[in-house]
C-alpha angles and dihedrals in degrees: 000000000000127000127195141209107214135194123213131188120211109228088201100059104000092244122154120233124193122199142150131231147148093239118038098186092051092047091051089053090052091052093048095047093054096250093126108075097204094055102032096100094051100055140173103060129193124203108237099172150332141202125216118228130190097230143016091250092053090049091050092050091049091048091053090047094052092047092064112108096246094048093045089055090050090051091048090055092044092054095038096246098133 
């Protein structure tokens, strides 16, 4: 089974959110319907990218890596969010 690290852009404040999941489309729906407490206030969200991983543990490690300040800034530049 595949797992994914995904990157969302808030259309409200242009912020970048990084998460991991088995189902990117379903997770995006949860974010946009307000079912994720940490992102509820910044809806709506747009999927700007994702990366496939071989295992849940790899996806979690990648998520933590991309959430570091330096990596988040690199992602923002990559997806034109700066």
